[in-house]
C-alpha distance (Angstrom), angle and dihedral (degrees) to the residues before:
residue distance angle dihedral
M1 . . .
E2 3.76 . .
G3 3.82 110.4 .
Q4 3.79 94.0 20.0
P5 3.80 121.6 127.8
T6 3.78 117.7 -92.2
R7 3.77 118.5 -100.5
G8 3.85 110.1 -78.8
A9 3.82 92.2 23.7
R10 3.78 119.9 112.5
T11 3.82 121.5 -107.0
R12 3.82 103.2 -119.1
V13 3.80 112.5 -145.1
V14 3.82 132.8 -163.2
I15 3.83 117.2 -162.7
I16 3.77 120.0 -153.7
D17 3.86 112.9 -170.8
D18 3.78 130.2 127.8
H19 3.80 95.7 -145.1
T20 3.90 106.7 92.6
M21 3.81 96.4 -157.7
L22 3.81 93.8 47.6
N23 3.90 89.4 45.6
E24 3.75 89.3 54.9
L25 3.83 92.2 46.7
I26 3.79 93.3 50.3
T27 3.82 88.6 48.0
S28 3.82 90.3 53.4
V29 3.78 91.2 48.8
V30 3.78 96.1 47.3
D31 3.80 93.8 45.5
S32 3.83 88.9 51.3
L33 3.79 91.4 60.3
K34 3.84 117.6 93.8
G35 3.80 109.4 -113.3
F36 3.82 96.3 15.5
Q37 3.82 128.1 105.3
V38 3.83 129.8 179.0
A39 3.79 107.7 -124.0
G40 3.77 94.5 -174.9
S41 3.82 146.3 -39.7
A42 3.81 133.6 -134.6
R43 3.81 135.9 -165.6
T44 3.81 97.8 -169.1
E45 3.82 137.0 46.6
A46 3.84 92.1 -112.6
E47 3.79 92.8 51.9
A48 3.77 90.6 44.6
L49 3.75 93.2 54.1
R50 3.83 93.5 44.5
I51 3.79 92.6 49.9
C52 3.78 96.2 46.0
S53 3.82 91.4 48.0
R54 3.80 90.6 49.6
E55 3.83 101.1 41.6
S56 3.82 103.5 34.2
P57 3.80 91.4 -150.4
D58 3.81 126.8 -155.1
L59 3.87 91.1 -138.4
V60 3.82 135.2 23.9
I61 3.72 123.9 -159.4
L62 3.83 104.7 -158.0
D63 3.75 134.2 -175.2
L64 3.77 106.3 -163.1
V65 3.76 92.4 -156.2
L66 3.82 108.8 78.3
S67 3.87 120.9 168.6
S68 3.82 87.5 -3.6
T69 3.76 91.8 -60.8
Y70 3.80 122.4 119.1
N71 3.76 107.6 -135.7
L72 3.82 117.8 -177.3
T73 3.80 90.4 167.0
L74 3.80 88.9 68.3
L75 3.86 89.2 65.0
A76 3.84 91.1 56.1
K77 3.85 91.5 47.0
V78 3.80 92.6 50.5
E79 3.83 91.1 48.1
R80 3.80 91.5 51.4
L81 3.84 91.9 49.8
C82 3.81 93.9 43.8
P83 3.83 107.6 30.1
Q84 3.76 89.5 161.1
A85 3.79 95.4 54.4
R86 3.76 127.2 95.9
I87 3.83 108.4 -131.8
V88 3.77 121.7 -146.5
I89 3.78 120.2 -165.1
F90 3.78 106.9 -143.5
S91 3.75 110.1 -178.8
G92 3.80 146.3 145.2
N93 3.78 91.2 -146.8
L94 3.78 102.9 62.0
T95 3.78 99.3 143.7
P96 3.74 120.3 170.6
E97 3.77 91.9 -101.0
I98 3.78 93.0 49.8
I99 3.83 90.5 48.7
R100 3.83 89.9 50.1
Q101 3.85 91.4 51.1
V102 3.80 93.5 47.2
L103 3.87 93.6 48.7
A104 3.75 90.8 45.5
A105 3.76 89.0 55.8
G106 3.85 93.1 54.0
T107 3.79 147.1 -59.3
Y108 3.85 104.5 -54.8
S109 3.75 132.7 154.2
L110 3.78 116.8 -114.8
I111 3.87 126.2 -156.6
S112 3.79 122.5 179.5
K113 3.74 117.7 -137.9
T114 3.78 87.7 -124.3
A115 3.78 88.5 73.4
T116 3.78 119.8 112.9
L117 3.75 121.7 -111.8
A118 3.83 90.1 -111.4
D119 3.87 90.4 53.6
F120 3.80 89.7 46.4
R121 3.80 92.7 53.2
S122 3.77 91.6 45.4
A123 3.82 90.0 48.8
L124 3.88 91.9 53.9
M125 3.85 91.6 49.5
T126 3.78 89.2 50.0
I127 3.78 93.9 48.5
A128 3.77 94.6 44.3
A129 3.77 87.8 53.9
G130 3.79 90.4 61.8
R131 3.78 101.2 -96.3
T132 3.82 133.1 117.0
Y133 3.77 119.1 -114.9
F134 3.83 132.3 -158.0
S135 3.77 119.9 -176.7
P136 3.91 112.9 -126.9
D137 3.76 95.8 -102.0
V138 3.82 91.4 48.7
S139 3.81 89.9 50.4
G140 3.79 88.5 54.2
A141 3.74 91.3 51.0
I142 3.77 91.4 49.4
K143 3.81 92.3 53.0
G144 3.76 88.9 52.2
L145 3.84 90.4 51.6
V146 3.83 93.0 55.4
I147 3.78 99.1 41.6
G148 3.81 108.1 114.4
R149 3.77 97.1 24.7
K150 3.78 110.5 137.1
P151 3.83 96.6 -61.1
P152 2.96 139.5 -162.6
Y153 3.78 96.5 64.9
P154 3.81 121.1 -162.2
K155 3.79 114.7 -96.0
L156 3.73 115.4 -91.7
T157 3.81 125.0 -137.2
R158 3.80 118.8 -118.5
R159 3.74 91.6 -106.8
E160 3.83 91.8 50.0
E161 3.87 88.4 49.7
A162 3.86 89.6 51.8
V163 3.85 91.5 49.6
L164 3.76 92.1 46.8
R165 3.79 93.9 48.6
L166 3.81 92.7 49.8
L167 3.79 91.4 45.4
A168 3.84 91.6 50.6
Q169 3.84 88.5 51.1
G170 3.82 88.2 60.1
H171 3.79 100.6 -103.8
S172 3.85 120.9 148.7
S173 3.79 123.7 -119.2
R174 3.85 88.3 -107.2
E175 3.87 92.0 51.7
I176 3.85 89.8 46.4
A177 3.85 89.8 51.0
T178 3.74 90.5 52.2
A179 3.80 95.3 46.8
L180 3.79 92.6 49.0
G181 3.79 96.3 39.2
V182 3.82 94.6 -122.1
S183 3.84 135.1 113.0
V184 3.78 124.0 -87.1
Y185 3.86 86.1 -116.7
T186 3.85 90.2 59.5
V187 3.83 90.7 49.3
A188 3.88 88.5 52.2
N189 3.82 90.0 51.4
H190 3.87 90.7 51.3
R191 3.82 90.9 48.1
S192 3.83 90.3 49.9
R193 3.86 89.9 51.4
L194 3.78 91.7 47.2
M195 3.73 90.6 53.9
K196 3.80 92.9 48.8
K197 3.85 91.8 47.5
T198 3.77 96.4 47.2
G199 3.82 101.1 31.5
L200 3.82 88.6 -129.4
H201 3.75 120.8 126.3
R202 3.82 108.9 -179.8
A203 3.77 129.9 70.2
A204 3.82 91.7 -124.1
Q205 3.82 90.9 54.0
L206 3.85 90.6 50.5
S207 3.76 88.3 49.5
L208 3.77 89.9 56.1
F209 3.84 91.0 48.7
A210 3.85 89.4 50.5
V211 3.81 91.5 52.3
R212 3.76 92.0 48.4
Q213 3.78 89.3 53.7
G214 3.80 90.4 50.7
M215 3.80 91.3 -119.9
L216 3.81 103.5 133.6
G217 3.82 94.5 74.6
Q218 3.84 91.9 55.3
P219 3.75 129.1 82.0
A220 3.81 117.1 -110.5
L221 3.75 111.8 -98.3
L222 3.82 109.4 -126.6
A223 3.79 98.2 -171.4
R224 3.71 112.9 115.8
S225 3.85 117.6 -109.0
């Protein structure tokens, strides 16, 4: 993934959460993972922006609710400061409406604070490897959000499904081209056809569609269509 640390380097993590005890627990979990290192933690927006600017982390674990205030603008600010970082929304307040707003803003991973520590560790490994992760309850909420959207959709080819799956996992067009053994121009054509077939025109919307189709848990099919 573009912007990811090189092989052998540590994944540097910044944690943004205003609960001190949870902040310390997340720090302990992250530091226990091989190849991960906590670069800093913050409990306020000002601290978060300062640390992100200073550390240029590879991964940011972000609770959007700081001091009891839901702050979606903080997500955009962190992304501008750390364009290379993968951002994980880790929250106990992931209502369907908040999930909708976050996914409308971009392709981000979402983990509920009801997740087990084993699931949390697995999620961080998945995200650091360049893929997008939704905890099970978030996936259920996403499916509920997309029910009733202009179905049925036209049938996709195997190659279109492979491109959609990799796109929903957060891969760039160049990475998809490399994985499938085709040109970037061919990937662009597949994306164009996907948008025409589904009526969806943003990567986040296509990700929702992929979740609804149950595609994110499947390997990408590399056979030519």
